[in-house]
ZATIDO-990464 format. One record per atom (N, C-alpha, C, CB): x, y, z; residue in one letter; atom name. Coordinates in nm, 4 decimals. Glycine has a CB too. Layout:
BEGIN
PT     east    north       up residu atome
PT        X        Y        Z      A    CA
...
END
This chain:
BEGIN
PT     east    north       up residu atome
PT  -1.3264  -2.3664  -1.0093      X     N
PT  -1.2981  -2.2826  -1.1031      X    CA
PT  -1.2024  -2.2821  -1.1501      X     C
PT  -1.3110  -2.1906  -1.0843      X    CB
PT  -1.1123  -2.2811  -1.2582      X     N
PT  -0.9505  -2.2264  -1.3008      X    CA
PT  -0.9370  -2.1167  -1.4288      X     C
PT  -0.8523  -2.3720  -1.3550      X    CB
PT  -0.8837  -1.9632  -1.3222      X     N
PT  -0.8871  -1.8811  -1.4899      X    CA
PT  -0.7365  -1.8504  -1.4256      X     C
PT  -1.0311  -1.7050  -1.5473      X    CB
PT  -0.6728  -1.8108  -1.6120      X     N
PT  -0.5470  -1.7641  -1.6039      X    CA
PT  -0.5586  -1.6142  -1.5085      X     C
PT  -0.4882  -1.7481  -1.7639      X    CB
PT  -0.4762  -1.5278  -1.4814      X     N
PT  -0.5537  -1.3903  -1.4261      X    CA
PT  -0.4533  -1.3069  -1.4510      X     C
PT  -0.6052  -1.3783  -1.2631      X    CB
PT  -0.3257  -1.3801  -1.5279      X     N
PT  -0.2265  -1.2778  -1.5547      X    CA
PT  -0.0793  -1.3386  -1.6384      X     C
PT  -0.1903  -1.2123  -1.4018      X    CB
PT   0.0019  -1.2106  -1.6666      X     N
PT   0.1458  -1.3385  -1.6276      X    CA
PT   0.1810  -1.3200  -1.4385      X     C
PT   0.3536  -1.2705  -1.7494      X    CB
PT   0.3191  -1.4198  -1.5066      X     N
PT   0.3745  -1.4225  -1.3193      X    CA
PT   0.4340  -1.3232  -1.3164      X     C
PT   0.4822  -1.5416  -1.2474      X    CB
PT   0.5403  -1.3062  -1.4223      X     N
PT   0.6957  -1.1679  -1.4567      X    CA
PT   0.6061  -1.0365  -1.4406      X     C
PT   0.7931  -1.1638  -1.6762      X    CB
PT   0.4984  -1.0037  -1.4853      X     N
PT   0.3982  -0.8741  -1.4226      X    CA
PT   0.4375  -0.8645  -1.2565      X     C
PT   0.1981  -0.9171  -1.4414      X    CB
PT   0.5016  -0.9380  -1.2014      X     N
PT   0.4698  -0.8525  -1.0553      X    CA
PT   0.5557  -0.9421  -0.9588      X     C
PT   0.2812  -0.8465  -0.9982      X    CB
PT   0.6463  -0.8076  -0.9842      X     N
PT   0.8243  -0.8525  -0.8735      X    CA
PT   0.8248  -0.8966  -0.7563      X     C
PT   0.9274  -0.7330  -0.8285      X    CB
PT   0.8793  -1.0155  -0.6849      X     N
PT   0.9028  -0.9882  -0.5853      X    CA
PT   0.9479  -0.8440  -0.4790      X     C
PT   0.9586  -1.0624  -0.5987      X    CB
PT   0.7841  -0.8975  -0.3718      X     N
PT   0.7787  -0.7814  -0.3400      X    CA
PT   0.6685  -0.6708  -0.3065      X     C
PT   0.8329  -0.7559  -0.4112      X    CB
PT   0.5738  -0.7604  -0.4922      X     N
PT   0.5160  -0.6101  -0.5631      X    CA
PT   0.3967  -0.7577  -0.5530      X     C
PT   0.5999  -0.4975  -0.7630      X    CB
PT   0.2527  -0.5933  -0.5386      X     N
PT   0.1689  -0.6178  -0.5417      X    CA
PT   0.0484  -0.6226  -0.6908      X     C
PT   0.1652  -0.5585  -0.4480      X    CB
PT  -0.0188  -0.7234  -0.7212      X     N
PT  -0.1269  -0.6770  -0.8382      X    CA
PT  -0.2573  -0.7118  -0.8233      X     C
PT  -0.0981  -0.7300  -0.9699      X    CB
PT  -0.3825  -0.6200  -0.8235      X     N
PT  -0.4934  -0.6106  -0.8392      X    CA
PT  -0.5488  -0.7375  -0.9511      X     C
PT  -0.5087  -0.4695  -0.8724      X    CB
PT  -0.6885  -0.7773  -0.9468      X     N
PT  -0.6759  -0.8400  -1.0216      X    CA
PT  -0.8230  -0.8916  -1.0534      X     C
PT  -0.5784  -0.9142  -0.9893      X    CB
PT  -0.9350  -0.8840  -1.1057      X     N
PT  -1.1099  -0.8983  -1.0802      X    CA
PT  -1.1120  -1.0612  -1.2298      X     C
PT  -1.2448  -0.6654  -1.1507      X    CB
PT  -1.0759  -1.1541  -1.2659      X     N
PT  -1.1159  -1.2181  -1.2159      X    CA
PT  -1.2884  -1.2903  -1.2467      X     C
PT  -1.0779  -1.1580  -1.1234      X    CB
PT  -1.4373  -1.2577  -1.3057      X     N
PT  -1.5536  -1.2851  -1.3681      X    CA
PT  -1.5725  -1.2034  -1.2462      X     C
PT  -1.6198  -1.4344  -1.4110      X    CB
PT  -1.5580  -1.0748  -1.2134      X     N
PT  -1.5721  -0.9770  -1.1393      X    CA
PT  -1.5148  -0.9691  -0.9872      X     C
PT  -1.6944  -0.9628  -1.1461      X    CB
PT  -1.4156  -1.0354  -0.9490      X     N
PT  -1.3689  -1.1172  -0.8196      X    CA
PT  -1.2287  -1.0019  -0.7721      X     C
PT  -1.3084  -1.3188  -0.8700      X    CB
PT  -1.3010  -0.8785  -0.6955      X     N
PT  -1.1871  -0.8161  -0.6739      X    CA
PT  -1.0736  -0.8784  -0.6057      X     C
PT  -1.2165  -0.7162  -0.6158      X    CB
PT  -0.9562  -0.9133  -0.6346      X     N
PT  -0.8443  -1.0513  -0.6290      X    CA
PT  -0.7072  -0.9454  -0.5708      X     C
PT  -0.8046  -1.1534  -0.8367      X    CB
PT  -0.6573  -0.9769  -0.5230      X     N
PT  -0.4763  -0.9058  -0.4169      X    CA
PT  -0.4260  -1.0426  -0.4692      X     C
PT  -0.4636  -0.8776  -0.1632      X    CB
PT  -0.2510  -1.0554  -0.5607      X     N
PT  -0.2025  -1.0666  -0.5956      X    CA
PT  -0.0018  -1.0531  -0.4846      X     C
PT  -0.2791  -1.0079  -0.6924      X    CB
PT  -0.0268  -1.1555  -0.4319      X     N
PT   0.1006  -1.0459  -0.4093      X    CA
PT   0.1968  -1.1574  -0.4371      X     C
PT   0.1241  -0.9566  -0.2373      X    CB
PT   0.3225  -1.1448  -0.4871      X     N
PT   0.4690  -1.2437  -0.4716      X    CA
PT   0.5349  -1.1609  -0.4141      X     C
PT   0.5572  -1.3014  -0.6026      X    CB
PT   0.5782  -1.2899  -0.2404      X     N
PT   0.6231  -1.3041  -0.1207      X    CA
PT   0.7889  -1.3527  -0.1567      X     C
PT   0.5222  -1.4110  -0.0342      X    CB
PT   0.8028  -1.3542  -0.2233      X     N
PT   0.9777  -1.4336  -0.2350      X    CA
PT   0.9832  -1.5827  -0.3275      X     C
PT   1.0414  -1.4920  -0.0423      X    CB
PT   0.9194  -1.5351  -0.4369      X     N
PT   0.9115  -1.5468  -0.5377      X    CA
PT   0.8156  -1.6400  -0.5297      X     C
PT   1.0142  -1.5597  -0.5969      X    CB
PT   0.7308  -1.6750  -0.4059      X     N
PT   0.5782  -1.7762  -0.3647      X    CA
PT   0.4296  -1.6401  -0.3874      X     C
PT   0.5912  -1.8514  -0.1203      X    CB
PT   0.3514  -1.6825  -0.5223      X     N
PT   0.2196  -1.6672  -0.5113      X    CA
PT   0.0812  -1.6174  -0.4467      X     C
PT   0.2170  -1.7262  -0.5140      X    CB
PT   0.0818  -1.5591  -0.3404      X     N
PT  -0.0482  -1.5919  -0.2471      X    CA
PT  -0.1634  -1.4719  -0.3936      X     C
PT  -0.0226  -1.5018  -0.0020      X    CB
PT  -0.3181  -1.5129  -0.2503      X     N
PT  -0.4235  -1.4697  -0.3262      X    CA
PT  -0.4674  -1.4166  -0.2380      X     C
PT  -0.5054  -1.5474  -0.3954      X    CB
PT  -0.4932  -1.3082  -0.1935      X     N
PT  -0.5908  -1.2677  -0.1298      X    CA
PT  -0.8425  -1.2014  -0.1253      X     C
PT  -0.4865  -1.1895  -0.1178      X    CB
PT  -0.8978  -1.2204  -0.0984      X     N
PT  -0.9720  -1.0977  -0.1179      X    CA
PT  -0.9032  -0.9609  -0.1124      X     C
PT  -1.0709  -1.0966  -0.0237      X    CB
PT  -0.8694  -0.8557  -0.2383      X     N
PT  -0.8609  -0.7977  -0.2682      X    CA
PT  -0.9697  -0.6476  -0.1825      X     C
PT  -0.8522  -0.8605  -0.3757      X    CB
PT  -1.0545  -0.6488  -0.0914      X     N
PT  -1.1410  -0.5682  -0.0676      X    CA
PT  -1.1141  -0.5861   0.0959      X     C
PT  -1.2838  -0.5990  -0.1388      X    CB
PT  -1.0813  -0.4720   0.1619      X     N
PT  -1.1184  -0.4523   0.3431      X    CA
PT  -1.2118  -0.5220   0.3723      X     C
PT  -1.1659  -0.3111   0.4045      X    CB
PT  -1.1726  -0.6734   0.5183      X     N
PT  -1.3278  -0.6876   0.5214      X    CA
PT  -1.4009  -0.5364   0.6717      X     C
PT  -1.3613  -0.9119   0.5846      X    CB
PT  -1.2557  -0.4783   0.6644      X     N
PT  -1.3574  -0.3957   0.7603      X    CA
PT  -1.4329  -0.2781   0.7080      X     C
PT  -1.2836  -0.3391   0.8763      X    CB
PT  -1.3128  -0.1581   0.6236      X     N
PT  -1.3941  -0.0896   0.5274      X    CA
PT  -1.4532  -0.0691   0.4386      X     C
PT  -1.3844  -0.0528   0.5070      X    CB
PT  -1.3737  -0.1650   0.3272      X     N
PT  -1.4127  -0.2528   0.2200      X    CA
PT  -1.3308  -0.1982   0.1120      X     C
PT  -1.5683  -0.2564   0.1880      X    CB
PT  -1.2270  -0.0737   0.2350      X     N
PT  -1.0805  -0.0447   0.0587      X    CA
PT  -0.9982  -0.1554   0.0198      X     C
PT  -0.9214   0.0828   0.0880      X    CB
PT  -0.9113  -0.0873  -0.1079      X     N
PT  -0.8398  -0.2807  -0.1472      X    CA
PT  -0.7261  -0.1977  -0.0926      X     C
PT  -0.8181  -0.3867  -0.3620      X    CB
PT  -0.6972  -0.3890  -0.1073      X     N
PT  -0.6057  -0.4098  -0.0442      X    CA
PT  -0.5163  -0.3604  -0.0628      X     C
PT  -0.5862  -0.4911  -0.0354      X    CB
PT  -0.4954  -0.3581  -0.2477      X     N
PT  -0.3613  -0.3564  -0.3472      X    CA
PT  -0.3189  -0.2111  -0.3461      X     C
PT  -0.3923  -0.4085  -0.5175      X    CB
PT  -0.4476  -0.1773  -0.2279      X     N
PT  -0.3504   0.0606  -0.2400      X    CA
PT  -0.2345   0.0568  -0.1351      X     C
PT  -0.5031   0.2654  -0.1409      X    CB
PT  -0.2530  -0.1155  -0.0811      X     N
PT  -0.2656  -0.1023   0.0344      X    CA
PT  -0.0247  -0.1093   0.0522      X     C
PT  -0.4090  -0.2545   0.1085      X    CB
PT  -0.0395  -0.1868   0.2139      X     N
PT   0.0846  -0.1633   0.2328      X    CA
PT   0.1698  -0.4270   0.2404      X     C
PT   0.0790  -0.0113   0.4418      X    CB
PT   0.2335  -0.4501   0.1696      X     N
PT   0.3517  -0.5389   0.1719      X    CA
PT   0.3734  -0.5725   0.2676      X     C
PT   0.4562  -0.5055   0.1334      X    CB
PT   0.4193  -0.6750   0.3579      X     N
PT   0.5588  -0.7221   0.4361      X    CA
PT   0.5557  -0.8109   0.4387      X     C
PT   0.6000  -0.6974   0.5522      X    CB
PT   0.6588  -0.8332   0.3525      X     N
PT   0.6708  -0.9818   0.2600      X    CA
PT   0.7674  -1.0919   0.3904      X     C
PT   0.7977  -0.9455   0.0609      X    CB
PT   0.7809  -1.0439   0.4876      X     N
PT   0.8650  -1.0618   0.6469      X    CA
PT   0.7311  -1.1261   0.7178      X     C
PT   0.9329  -0.8781   0.7446      X    CB
PT   0.5898  -1.0998   0.6923      X     N
PT   0.5584  -1.1456   0.7781      X    CA
PT   0.4000  -1.1653   0.6841      X     C
PT   0.5913  -1.0646   0.9163      X    CB
PT   0.4435  -1.2019   0.5979      X     N
PT   0.3974  -1.2381   0.5234      X    CA
PT   0.2371  -1.1593   0.4335      X     C
PT   0.4048  -1.3468   0.5847      X    CB
PT   0.1912  -1.0411   0.5200      X     N
PT   0.0863  -0.9738   0.5224      X    CA
PT   0.0812  -0.8349   0.4402      X     C
PT   0.0636  -0.9604   0.6511      X    CB
PT  -0.0222  -0.8197   0.4552      X     N
PT  -0.0145  -0.6586   0.3771      X    CA
PT  -0.1256  -0.5515   0.4640      X     C
PT  -0.0805  -0.6716   0.1767      X    CB
PT  -0.1027  -0.4260   0.4750      X     N
PT  -0.1670  -0.3579   0.5893      X    CA
PT  -0.2376  -0.3071   0.4928      X     C
PT  -0.0932  -0.2635   0.6974      X    CB
PT  -0.3626  -0.3225   0.4960      X     N
PT  -0.4797  -0.2051   0.4695      X    CA
PT  -0.4347  -0.0513   0.4427      X     C
PT  -0.5758  -0.1962   0.6047      X    CB
PT  -0.4830   0.0623   0.3640      X     N
PT  -0.4072   0.1953   0.3748      X    CA
PT  -0.5594   0.2556   0.4145      X     C
PT  -0.3089   0.2654   0.2148      X    CB
PT  -0.6486   0.2140   0.4557      X     N
PT  -0.7350   0.3053   0.4739      X    CA
PT  -0.7557   0.3145   0.7107      X     C
PT  -0.8978   0.2351   0.3500      X    CB
PT  -0.7770   0.2291   0.7191      X     N
PT  -0.7924   0.2086   0.8914      X    CA
PT  -0.5983   0.0839   0.8963      X     C
PT  -1.0307   0.0691   0.9523      X    CB
PT  -0.5238   0.1374   0.8574      X     N
PT  -0.4321   0.0406   0.8756      X    CA
PT  -0.4579  -0.1645   0.9264      X     C
PT  -0.3593   0.1262   0.9826      X    CB
PT  -0.5625  -0.2011   0.9394      X     N
PT  -0.6045  -0.3029   0.9656      X    CA
PT  -0.5158  -0.4529   0.8578      X     C
PT  -0.7632  -0.2668   0.9496      X    CB
PT  -0.4445  -0.4828   0.9722      X     N
PT  -0.3573  -0.6579   0.9096      X    CA
PT  -0.4429  -0.7284   0.8785      X     C
PT  -0.2677  -0.7663   1.0140      X    CB
PT  -0.3695  -0.8505   0.7490      X     N
PT  -0.4241  -0.9599   0.7112      X    CA
PT  -0.3133  -1.0350   0.7109      X     C
PT  -0.4988  -0.9570   0.5953      X    CB
PT  -0.3552  -1.1460   0.7387      X     N
PT  -0.2058  -1.2809   0.6482      X    CA
PT  -0.1846  -1.2332   0.5063      X     C
PT  -0.2692  -1.4956   0.6152      X    CB
PT  -0.1298  -1.2370   0.4168      X     N
PT  -0.1223  -1.3292   0.2543      X    CA
PT  -0.1557  -1.4827   0.3099      X     C
PT   0.0752  -1.3279   0.1567      X    CB
PT  -0.1484  -1.5767   0.3588      X     N
PT  -0.1354  -1.7140   0.3944      X    CA
PT  -0.2635  -1.8033   0.3964      X     C
PT  -0.0757  -1.7169   0.5227      X    CB
PT  -0.3358  -1.7275   0.4977      X     N
PT  -0.4675  -1.7822   0.5459      X    CA
PT  -0.6146  -1.6759   0.5466      X     C
PT  -0.4327  -1.8300   0.7015      X    CB
PT  -0.5397  -1.5105   0.5370      X     N
PT  -0.6523  -1.4484   0.4859      X    CA
PT  -0.7113  -1.3797   0.6511      X     C
PT  -0.7646  -1.5763   0.3914      X    CB
PT  -0.6329  -1.4366   0.7072      X     N
PT  -0.7089  -1.3833   0.9209      X    CA
PT  -0.6863  -1.2494   0.9120      X     C
PT  -0.5947  -1.4496   1.1132      X    CB
PT  -0.7897  -1.1750   1.0162      X     N
PT  -0.7391  -1.0014   1.0018      X    CA
PT  -0.6364  -1.0873   1.1334      X     C
PT  -0.8920  -0.8089   1.0518      X    CB
PT  -0.5480  -0.9333   1.1599      X     N
PT  -0.4261  -0.9851   1.2288      X    CA
PT  -0.4525  -0.8603   1.3673      X     C
PT  -0.2507  -0.9730   1.1123      X    CB
PT  -0.4684  -0.7687   1.2465      X     N
PT  -0.4602  -0.6574   1.3329      X    CA
PT  -0.6368  -0.6277   1.3261      X     C
PT  -0.3407  -0.5217   1.2698      X    CB
PT  -0.7398  -0.5020   1.4024      X     N
PT  -0.8156  -0.4319   1.4371      X    CA
PT  -0.8028  -0.2759   1.2895      X     C
PT  -0.7736  -0.4138   1.6108      X    CB
PT  -0.8220  -0.2393   1.2622      X     N
PT  -1.0255  -0.1976   1.3154      X    CA
PT  -1.0885  -0.3889   1.2967      X     C
PT  -1.1618  -0.0287   1.1137      X    CB
PT  -0.9593  -0.4292   1.1979      X     N
PT  -1.0647  -0.5148   1.1007      X    CA
PT  -1.0246  -0.6597   1.2079      X     C
PT  -1.0108  -0.5282   0.8785      X    CB
PT  -1.2265  -0.7480   1.2321      X     N
PT  -1.2357  -0.9461   1.2703      X    CA
PT  -1.2440  -0.9251   1.2420      X     C
PT  -1.2644  -1.0666   1.3179      X    CB
PT  -1.2744  -0.9608   1.1060      X     N
PT  -1.3460  -1.1139   1.0023      X    CA
PT  -1.2262  -1.1545   0.8435      X     C
PT  -1.5686  -1.0404   0.9055      X    CB
PT  -1.1986  -1.2884   0.8032      X     N
PT  -1.1879  -1.2439   0.7814      X    CA
PT  -1.1661  -1.2150   0.6138      X     C
PT  -1.1539  -1.2419   0.8634      X    CB
PT  -1.0792  -1.2409   0.5746      X     N
PT  -1.1160  -1.2462   0.3716      X    CA
PT  -1.0647  -1.3085   0.3310      X     C
PT  -1.0921  -1.1463   0.2632      X    CB
PT  -1.1713  -1.3942   0.1910      X     N
PT  -1.0926  -1.5175   0.1736      X    CA
PT  -0.9787  -1.5269   0.0671      X     C
PT  -1.1852  -1.6197   0.1438      X    CB
PT  -0.9174  -1.6343   0.0500      X     N
PT  -0.7959  -1.6738   0.0011      X    CA
PT  -0.8174  -1.7404  -0.0807      X     C
PT  -0.7151  -1.7243   0.0696      X    CB
PT  -0.7196  -1.7978  -0.1921      X     N
PT  -0.7835  -1.8426  -0.3226      X    CA
PT  -0.6291  -1.9317  -0.3477      X     C
PT  -0.8421  -1.6933  -0.4566      X    CB
PT  -0.6349  -2.0868  -0.4355      X     N
PT  -0.5221  -2.1225  -0.4263      X    CA
PT  -0.4148  -2.0514  -0.5990      X     C
PT  -0.5481  -2.3006  -0.3967      X    CB
PT  -0.3559  -2.0670  -0.5915      X     N
PT  -0.2975  -2.0330  -0.6820      X    CA
PT  -0.1592  -2.1541  -0.7286      X     C
PT  -0.2660  -1.8913  -0.6397      X    CB
PT  -0.1051  -2.1245  -0.9144      X     N
PT  -0.0485  -2.1550  -0.9637      X    CA
PT   0.0301  -2.0803  -1.1215      X     C
PT  -0.1084  -2.2421  -0.9450      X    CB
PT   0.1080  -2.0949  -1.0887      X     N
PT   0.1936  -2.0957  -1.1887      X    CA
PT   0.2143  -2.1742  -1.3448      X     C
PT   0.2759  -2.1195  -1.1220      X    CB
PT   0.2398  -2.1840  -1.3957      X     N
PT   0.2011  -2.2849  -1.5467      X    CA
PT   0.3032  -2.1922  -1.6756      X     C
PT  -0.0334  -2.2733  -1.6019      X    CB
PT   0.4258  -2.2275  -1.6616      X     N
PT   0.5440  -2.1631  -1.7445      X    CA
PT   0.5718  -1.9970  -1.6207      X     C
PT   0.4695  -2.1177  -1.9624      X    CB
PT   0.4765  -1.9091  -1.7684      X     N
PT   0.4551  -1.8019  -1.6847      X    CA
PT   0.3053  -1.7333  -1.6796      X     C
PT   0.5542  -1.7057  -1.7249      X    CB
PT   0.2008  -1.8099  -1.7449      X     N
PT   0.0662  -1.7899  -1.6171      X    CA
PT   0.0365  -1.8143  -1.5392      X     C
PT  -0.0214  -1.8045  -1.6092      X    CB
PT  -0.0205  -1.6675  -1.5065      X     N
PT  -0.0299  -1.7044  -1.3655      X    CA
PT  -0.2104  -1.8080  -1.3265      X     C
PT  -0.0144  -1.5233  -1.2734      X    CB
PT  -0.2117  -1.9214  -1.2388      X     N
PT  -0.4073  -1.9359  -1.2290      X    CA
PT  -0.4528  -1.9308  -1.0776      X     C
PT  -0.4807  -2.1168  -1.2956      X    CB
PT  -0.5304  -1.8317  -1.1062      X     N
PT  -0.6045  -1.9148  -0.9063      X    CA
PT  -0.7727  -1.9058  -0.9029      X     C
PT  -0.5435  -1.7724  -0.7093      X    CB
PT  -0.7905  -2.0521  -0.8179      X     N
PT  -0.8554  -2.0616  -0.8071      X    CA
PT  -0.9991  -2.0275  -0.7842      X     C
PT  -0.8111  -2.0852  -0.7924      X    CB
PT  -1.1532  -2.0497  -0.8462      X     N
PT  -1.2313  -1.9205  -0.8023      X    CA
PT  -1.3667  -2.0203  -0.7316      X     C
PT  -1.2812  -1.7908  -0.9628      X    CB
PT  -1.4212  -2.0368  -0.6675      X     N
PT  -1.4974  -2.1193  -0.6618      X    CA
PT  -1.6130  -2.1479  -0.7764      X     C
PT  -1.5342  -2.0960  -0.5539      X    CB
PT  -1.7020  -2.2616  -0.7185      X     N
PT  -1.7982  -2.2026  -0.8469      X    CA
PT  -1.8896  -2.2241  -0.7668      X     C
PT  -1.8150  -2.2708  -1.0065      X    CB
PT  -1.9965  -2.0987  -0.8756      X     N
PT  -2.1213  -2.0542  -0.8021      X    CA
PT  -2.2356  -2.1069  -0.8358      X     C
PT  -2.1443  -1.9270  -0.8102      X    CB
END
């Protein structure tokens, strides 16, 4: 199911935004003009990844609680203490509307 979550212009290059379409916490990041979306909940300690640190060069986000690092492209846990990946979501920009594909329930 494709859901409009925000305007693309709301997220500057190098920025992140937390959105909750249908109650699902999702982090949307703008990496060099490319939008990527992953779960906004760390698989290790359940903290909000959107409160963490974006590394545009590595295309990663670091959890603010225990410094676990996740790939924004694959959701893979790259640094301990996290060892489980987080979900990723396809993103499409239509005009200035940013859409995310959520799985059907």
